N, C-alpha and C positions, 0 to 999 in steps of 0.2 A: 756621262758617256764619253767614250773615246774610241778611236779606230787604231788598231795595231796590226802588225804583220802576224800571220798565223804561225803557230809553233807546232812542234811534233805532237804535243799533247792534244792539239785540236783536230788531228786527222780523223779520228773516228766520228767526232761530232760533225765535222764537215761532211764526211761521206754520208752519214745518216740523213742530214738535212738536204743535201744535194739530191739524194735519191727520193726523199719524200716530196720534194718540190718538183721533181721531174726535170731538173736542170742538166745542162751539158756536163759530162764527166771526162770527155776525151782531152788529152791525156792528163790524168790527175797527178798533181804534185802540190802538197799542202803549202810548199814554199812560195807558190804563186798567188796565194790568197791573202786577203786582209779580213779582219773580223772586228765588228763593232761590239764593244763590251761595256756593260754598266759598271761604273767604277765602285759603286756601293755594294752591289751583290755579286759581282763578277759573272753575271748572267750574260751569255752571248746572245746578241740580238740580230745580227745580219752579217753578210759576207759577200765577197766578190773576188774576181781574179783578173790578172792580166795574162794574156797568152801571147808570147812573142813568136812570130812566124819568120823563119829565115826564108828569103825568097829572092828571086832575080827579077829586076835589077835591085830592088830595095826590100828591106825587112818591113814587117808590118806589126802593129800592136793591136790586139783585140781585147776588149773588155767583155767578159763572159761570166756565166755562173753567178750572177748578182741575185741575191735573195735576202729577204727580210722575214723573220718569223712573224706569223700573223699577229701575235700579241704585242708586237713592237711597231707595226705599220702606222703610217701617218704622222710620224714624229721626227722625220728628217734622217733616219738611220741610213736608208739607201743613198740619199744625197751625199752623206759624209763618207760612205764606203766608196762611191764613185770619185769623190774628191781625192781620197787617199790613193786610189788606183791611178788617177791622172797624175798625181805627184810622182809615182813610180815610173809611169810612161815618160814623163818629162825628164826624170833622172837618167833614163835610158836613151835620151836624145830624140824622142819622137815628138813631132809637132801635131800630128793627127792621129786619132785613135778610131777604131772601127768597132762596131758591135752588130751582131746578127741576132735578131729577136723576132718572136712571134707576137710580142706585145710592145711595139715601138712607141706607143703614146707616152709611156713613163719616161723614156729617154729623151723624147722630144721636148719635154718640160725643161731640160737642161741645155738645150741648144743643139742636140744631135739632129742631123738632117739626112734625108734619104740619100744614099750613095748609089748612083746608077751602076749597073753591072759592068758596063764597058770601062768605067773609071776606077774599078777596084784593083788593088794590088793582087797579083796572082794567088797568093795563099788565102786571102780573104775570099776571093771568088770561089776557090775550091771548097772552103768551109761552108760558104753559102749554099753551094750545090749539095754538099753532104747533109746539111741541116734540112734543106728542102726535101730531100729524099727520105729523111727519117721522120720529119714532123709534118710533112705534106704542105698544104697551102698556108699562106699568111706570114711566112718568114721573109723578113726584109733585111737589107743591109743599111746601116746608118754610119755616118762619119761625124766627127767633131774636131774642130781646131781647139786644141787644149787651152789656149789662152782665152778663148771665148767662154769657158765654163765659169759659172757663178752659182753658188748655193743661194737660193732665194732667202732673204732675211727671215721670213716667217719660219722656214725649215731650220735655219740655224738656231733660232730661239727655242723652237720645240725640242731640238736635239739636246740643248743644255739641260733641260728638265725632263728628258724622256724617262718613262717608267713603263714597266710591263703592264699590259692591260689584259685582264682575264677575258678570253674570247667567249667563254660560256659562264658568265657569272651566275652564281646560285642565288636565287631570290629568297630572301629571309622574310618569313611571315611576320607581320607586326604582332606585338604582344597584345593579347586580349585583355581588356580592362573590365572591371566590375560594372562600370557605368554603361558599357555596351549592352549589358543584360538587364538594365533597369535596376541595379542594386546600388544603394548609397553606401559607399565604403566607409563612411564615418559613423554610421549607425548600425550597420549589419553585424550580426554575430555569426560565428562559424561553429560548426558542430564540435570541433576539437580545440576551441580556444581554451587556454589554461589561465586566463586572466581573471 
Protein backbone atom coordinates (compact mmCIF):
# COMPACT_ATOMS: atom_id res chain seq x y z
CA UNK A 1 0.00 0.00 0.00
CA UNK A 2 1.02 3.57 -0.58
CA UNK A 3 -0.61 7.00 -0.56
CA UNK A 4 -0.24 9.31 -3.55
CA UNK A 5 -1.64 12.59 -4.78
CA UNK A 6 -4.88 12.23 -6.74
CA UNK A 7 -4.70 12.50 -10.52
CA UNK A 8 -7.28 13.62 -13.04
CA UNK A 9 -8.18 9.98 -13.78
CA UNK A 10 -9.26 9.65 -10.11
CA UNK A 11 -11.88 12.41 -10.28
CA UNK A 12 -14.95 10.28 -11.06
CA UNK A 13 -13.92 7.58 -8.58
CA UNK A 14 -13.49 10.24 -5.90
CA UNK A 15 -16.83 11.88 -6.67
CA UNK A 16 -18.65 8.53 -6.56
CA UNK A 17 -17.19 7.52 -3.20
CA UNK A 18 -17.49 10.95 -1.61
CA UNK A 19 -21.17 10.96 -2.54
CA UNK A 20 -21.79 7.37 -1.40
CA UNK A 21 -20.17 8.11 1.98
CA UNK A 22 -22.01 11.40 2.37
CA UNK A 23 -18.77 13.36 2.79
CA UNK A 24 -18.15 17.06 2.30
CA UNK A 25 -17.89 18.09 -1.36
CA UNK A 26 -17.55 21.87 -1.12
CA UNK A 27 -15.61 23.10 -3.28
CA UNK A 28 -14.37 19.95 -5.09
CA UNK A 29 -10.92 19.91 -6.69
CA UNK A 30 -9.31 16.51 -7.21
CA UNK A 31 -5.90 18.19 -6.88
CA UNK A 32 -6.56 18.68 -3.15
CA UNK A 33 -6.95 14.93 -2.53
CA UNK A 34 -4.61 12.07 -1.75
CA UNK A 35 -5.52 8.43 -2.40
CA UNK A 36 -4.37 5.20 -0.76
CA UNK A 37 -3.65 2.55 -3.39
CA UNK A 38 -2.83 -1.14 -3.22
CA UNK A 39 0.44 -1.51 -5.12
CA UNK A 40 -0.31 -5.08 -6.25
CA UNK A 41 -3.84 -4.59 -7.60
CA UNK A 42 -3.99 -0.79 -8.04
CA UNK A 43 -7.24 -0.88 -6.06
CA UNK A 44 -8.02 2.44 -4.42
CA UNK A 45 -8.70 2.05 -0.71
CA UNK A 46 -9.17 5.49 0.82
CA UNK A 47 -8.79 9.22 0.35
CA UNK A 48 -8.78 12.62 2.02
CA UNK A 49 -8.08 16.24 1.25
CA UNK A 50 -6.60 19.45 2.56
CA UNK A 51 -8.65 22.58 2.13
CA UNK A 52 -6.69 25.82 2.46
CA UNK A 53 -8.78 28.77 3.66
CA UNK A 54 -7.62 32.31 2.98
CA UNK A 55 -8.50 34.42 5.95
CA UNK A 56 -7.71 37.47 7.99
CA UNK A 57 -5.43 37.69 9.80
CA UNK A 58 -4.17 34.17 9.03
CA UNK A 59 -4.83 31.38 6.58
CA UNK A 60 -6.06 28.04 7.93
CA UNK A 61 -5.70 24.44 6.79
CA UNK A 62 -8.58 21.98 7.15
CA UNK A 63 -8.46 18.22 6.72
CA UNK A 64 -11.77 17.10 5.28
CA UNK A 65 -13.42 14.43 3.16
CA UNK A 66 -11.45 11.60 4.77
CA UNK A 67 -12.90 8.24 3.83
CA UNK A 68 -11.86 4.60 3.70
CA UNK A 69 -13.80 2.02 1.71
CA UNK A 70 -15.49 -0.49 4.00
CA UNK A 71 -13.48 -3.41 2.62
CA UNK A 72 -10.21 -1.69 3.64
CA UNK A 73 -11.10 -0.43 7.12
CA UNK A 74 -9.12 -1.38 10.22
CA UNK A 75 -5.82 -1.69 8.32
CA UNK A 76 -4.26 1.73 8.85
CA UNK A 77 -5.40 3.22 5.53
CA UNK A 78 -7.02 6.28 7.12
CA UNK A 79 -4.01 6.91 9.35
CA UNK A 80 -1.68 6.96 6.36
CA UNK A 81 -4.01 9.21 4.37
CA UNK A 82 -3.96 11.66 7.30
CA UNK A 83 -0.17 11.40 7.52
CA UNK A 84 0.18 12.33 3.84
CA UNK A 85 -2.29 15.22 4.22
CA UNK A 86 -0.30 16.54 7.18
CA UNK A 87 2.85 16.40 5.05
CA UNK A 88 1.13 18.65 2.51
CA UNK A 89 0.01 21.03 5.26
CA UNK A 90 3.57 21.17 6.63
CA UNK A 91 4.88 21.88 3.10
CA UNK A 92 2.44 24.82 2.97
CA UNK A 93 3.93 26.15 6.25
CA UNK A 94 1.04 25.27 8.56
CA UNK A 95 1.81 24.22 12.13
CA UNK A 96 -1.79 23.47 13.08
CA UNK A 97 -4.56 21.82 11.08
CA UNK A 98 -8.27 21.74 11.79
CA UNK A 99 -11.00 19.26 11.05
CA UNK A 100 -14.76 19.53 11.41
CA UNK A 101 -16.40 16.20 12.02
CA UNK A 102 -19.56 14.50 13.21
CA UNK A 103 -17.38 11.51 14.17
CA UNK A 104 -14.49 13.04 16.15
CA UNK A 105 -13.53 9.81 17.97
CA UNK A 106 -11.52 8.59 14.98
CA UNK A 107 -9.42 11.75 14.77
CA UNK A 108 -8.88 11.89 18.54
CA UNK A 109 -6.95 8.62 18.24
CA UNK A 110 -4.25 10.60 16.41
CA UNK A 111 -4.04 13.52 18.82
CA UNK A 112 -6.73 15.85 17.50
CA UNK A 113 -8.22 17.87 20.34
CA UNK A 114 -11.49 19.80 20.59
CA UNK A 115 -11.02 23.37 19.34
CA UNK A 116 -13.23 25.86 21.17
CA UNK A 117 -15.29 28.07 18.89
CA UNK A 118 -13.80 31.31 20.23
CA UNK A 119 -10.29 30.11 19.33
CA UNK A 120 -10.97 29.05 15.72
CA UNK A 121 -9.61 30.99 12.75
CA UNK A 122 -12.41 32.89 10.98
CA UNK A 123 -12.72 30.57 7.94
CA UNK A 124 -12.86 27.44 10.13
CA UNK A 125 -15.50 29.04 12.34
CA UNK A 126 -17.57 29.81 9.21
CA UNK A 127 -17.19 26.23 7.93
CA UNK A 128 -18.21 24.88 11.32
CA UNK A 129 -21.42 26.91 11.24
CA UNK A 130 -22.13 25.79 7.65
CA UNK A 131 -21.64 22.12 8.54
CA UNK A 132 -23.76 22.43 11.67
CA UNK A 133 -26.57 23.93 9.59
CA UNK A 134 -26.30 21.13 7.01
CA UNK A 135 -25.65 18.15 9.30
CA UNK A 136 -27.46 19.32 12.42
CA UNK A 137 -26.10 18.25 15.80
CA UNK A 138 -22.92 16.46 16.74
CA UNK A 139 -20.52 18.38 14.50
CA UNK A 140 -17.41 19.56 16.34
CA UNK A 141 -14.19 21.32 15.46
CA UNK A 142 -10.84 19.69 16.21
CA UNK A 143 -7.27 20.94 16.01
CA UNK A 144 -3.90 19.20 15.80
CA UNK A 145 -0.34 20.46 16.14
CA UNK A 146 1.20 18.72 13.10
CA UNK A 147 4.41 17.80 14.93
CA UNK A 148 2.45 15.82 17.53
CA UNK A 149 0.93 13.40 14.99
CA UNK A 150 2.17 9.81 15.08
CA UNK A 151 0.82 6.76 13.26
CA UNK A 152 0.47 4.04 15.92
CA UNK A 153 2.94 1.20 15.23
CA UNK A 154 0.12 -1.36 14.99
CA UNK A 155 -1.55 0.62 12.18
CA UNK A 156 1.76 1.08 10.38
CA UNK A 157 2.29 -2.70 10.42
CA UNK A 158 -1.26 -3.44 9.25
CA UNK A 159 -0.88 -0.95 6.41
CA UNK A 160 2.19 -2.78 5.09
CA UNK A 161 0.15 -5.92 4.46
CA UNK A 162 -3.28 -4.38 3.93
CA UNK A 163 -5.60 -6.37 1.69
CA UNK A 164 -9.16 -5.88 0.58
CA UNK A 165 -11.61 -7.77 2.75
CA UNK A 166 -14.89 -8.91 1.25
CA UNK A 167 -17.53 -7.22 3.44
CA UNK A 168 -20.14 -9.82 2.41
CA UNK A 169 -18.27 -13.11 2.10
CA UNK A 170 -20.13 -15.92 0.40
CA UNK A 171 -20.27 -18.96 2.63
CA UNK A 172 -19.17 -22.09 0.78
CA UNK A 173 -20.99 -25.24 1.79
CA UNK A 174 -18.65 -28.06 2.81
CA UNK A 175 -18.40 -31.01 0.45
CA UNK A 176 -20.69 -33.87 1.41
CA UNK A 177 -18.83 -37.13 1.99
CA UNK A 178 -20.12 -40.67 1.59
CA UNK A 179 -19.27 -41.41 5.20
CA UNK A 180 -21.79 -38.81 6.33
CA UNK A 181 -24.55 -41.02 4.88
CA UNK A 182 -23.28 -44.25 6.43
CA UNK A 183 -21.64 -45.49 3.21
CA UNK A 184 -18.20 -47.10 3.23
CA UNK A 185 -16.52 -45.59 0.16
CA UNK A 186 -13.97 -48.45 -0.03
CA UNK A 187 -16.57 -51.22 -0.46
CA UNK A 188 -19.56 -49.47 -2.02
CA UNK A 189 -20.43 -49.99 -5.65
CA UNK A 190 -22.22 -47.44 -7.70
CA UNK A 191 -24.91 -47.95 -10.29
CA UNK A 192 -22.83 -46.63 -13.18
CA UNK A 193 -19.40 -48.02 -12.23
CA UNK A 194 -17.57 -49.28 -15.31
CA UNK A 195 -14.83 -51.21 -13.49
